[in-house]
C-alpha positions in Angstrom: -79.2 -41.8 92.6 -78.8 -45.3 93.6 -77.9 -48.5 91.6 -78.2 -52.1 92.4 -75.5 -54.9 92.1 -75.9 -57.0 89.5 -77.4 -60.4 89.4 -76.0 -63.1 87.0 -78.1 -62.0 84.2 -77.6 -58.4 84.9 -80.9 -57.6 86.6 -81.1 -55.7 90.0 -81.1 -58.2 93.1 -83.0 -56.3 95.7 -86.5 -55.5 95.1 -87.0 -53.6 98.1 -84.5 -50.9 97.1 -86.3 -48.4 94.9 -84.2 -46.9 92.1 -84.5 -43.3 91.6 -82.8 -41.2 88.8 -81.6 -37.7 88.6 -84.0 -34.7 87.6 -84.4 -34.3 83.9 -85.8 -30.8 82.2 -88.2 -31.3 79.7 -87.9 -28.3 77.7 -89.7 -27.0 74.5 -87.1 -28.0 72.1 -87.2 -31.5 73.1 -91.2 -31.6 72.9 -90.9 -29.9 69.4 -88.2 -32.6 68.2 -90.5 -35.5 69.5 -93.4 -34.0 67.7 -91.3 -34.0 64.6 -90.8 -37.6 65.2 -93.9 -38.9 65.4 -95.8 -36.2 63.4 -98.0 -34.8 66.3 -98.1 -31.1 66.0 -101.0 -30.6 68.3 -100.8 -27.1 69.7 -100.9 -28.0 73.0 -97.4 -29.6 72.3 -96.0 -27.0 70.2 -97.4 -23.6 70.2 -96.7 -21.9 73.5 -98.9 -18.9 73.1 -101.7 -20.7 71.8 -101.7 -23.4 74.3 -101.5 -20.7 77.2 -104.3 -18.8 75.9 -106.6 -21.8 74.8 -105.9 -24.9 77.0 -106.5 -26.0 80.5 -102.5 -26.6 80.9 -101.6 -22.8 80.7 -98.8 -23.7 78.4 -97.3 -26.5 76.2 -97.3 -29.9 77.4 -94.8 -32.8 76.7 -96.4 -36.0 74.8 -97.3 -38.9 77.1 -95.4 -41.1 74.7 -92.5 -38.6 75.0 -92.4 -39.2 78.9 -92.7 -42.8 78.6 -90.1 -43.2 76.1 -87.7 -41.4 78.6 -87.7 -44.2 80.9 -85.2 -45.8 78.8 -82.9 -43.2 79.0 -83.4 -42.5 82.7 -83.2 -46.1 83.4 -79.4 -46.1 82.0 -78.7 -44.1 85.3 -79.7 -46.7 87.6 -79.9 -50.2 86.0 -76.9 -52.3 86.1 -75.0 -52.7 82.7 -75.8 -56.2 81.4 -72.7 -58.7 81.4 -70.7 -58.8 78.2 -72.6 -60.4 75.2 -76.0 -59.9 76.9 -78.7 -57.6 76.0 -81.4 -55.7 77.6 -84.5 -56.1 75.2 -87.7 -53.9 76.0 -90.5 -56.6 76.2 -93.2 -54.3 76.5 -95.8 -52.9 79.4 -98.4 -54.8 81.2 -100.0 -51.3 81.9 -99.6 -47.6 81.2 -101.4 -44.7 82.8 -100.9 -41.1 82.0 -101.7 -39.5 85.5 -100.6 -35.8 85.0 -99.2 -33.5 82.3 -95.8 -32.4 82.0 -95.4 -28.8 81.2 -92.6 -27.4 79.2 -89.9 -26.4 81.6 -90.7 -28.9 84.3 -88.4 -31.4 85.6 -88.9 -35.0 85.7 -87.4 -38.1 87.3 -88.1 -41.9 87.1 -88.4 -44.4 90.1 -88.4 -48.0 89.6 -88.9 -51.0 91.8 -88.5 -54.5 91.0 -91.4 -56.2 91.6 -90.8 -59.7 89.7 -88.0 -61.7 88.0 -88.2 -64.9 86.2 -86.6 -67.1 83.6 -87.7 -66.6 80.3 -86.1 -68.8 77.4 -82.4 -68.3 77.6 -82.7 -65.0 79.8 -84.6 -63.3 82.7 -87.6 -61.3 82.2 -87.9 -58.6 85.0 -90.8 -56.5 85.6 -90.5 -52.9 87.2 -93.1 -50.8 88.5 -92.1 -47.5 86.9 -93.1 -44.0 87.8 -92.2 -40.8 86.6 -92.5 -38.1 89.0 -92.9 -34.4 88.1 -90.8 -32.0 90.4 -93.0 -30.2 92.9 -96.2 -32.0 91.9 -98.1 -34.3 94.1 -99.3 -36.8 91.0 -96.6 -38.5 88.9 -96.7 -38.0 85.2 -97.2 -41.7 84.5 -97.3 -45.2 86.1 -96.2 -48.4 84.3 -95.5 -52.0 84.7 -92.4 -52.2 82.5 -91.0 -55.7 81.4 -87.3 -56.0 80.5 -85.8 -59.3 78.9 -81.8 -59.7 79.6 -80.8 -62.2 77.3 -77.8 -64.2 78.5 
């Protein structure tokens, strides 16, 4: 896992260096807890027996929004902590694509590339090309352009 030195605003400073997190296992308990939070109990997520029998996935899969939301958790491994008094704010996404299902028990990791950084108000708006890789799979679970505003 690599981290980059902080710029004055806490953002990374070398766009050429990809930031890659450790692997994280997506287990059924995590999927079930997310299903409870978002009230999405579709069988492909929460019923391993039925999902194995009736779905094309061969078992349960994580919600796409669960995988997307884990970008925040995983980014903490590789993004530099903002300076004292500054805050990182999720500014949204310019693009999100769910490319491959994440089966229960699979391991994922995030990869971030800084593609743009600009002054915005009293802070800096960074755009990261983010992908969520699935261990042993050729296609990532998702690809997104993530905007993070760091306040000063």
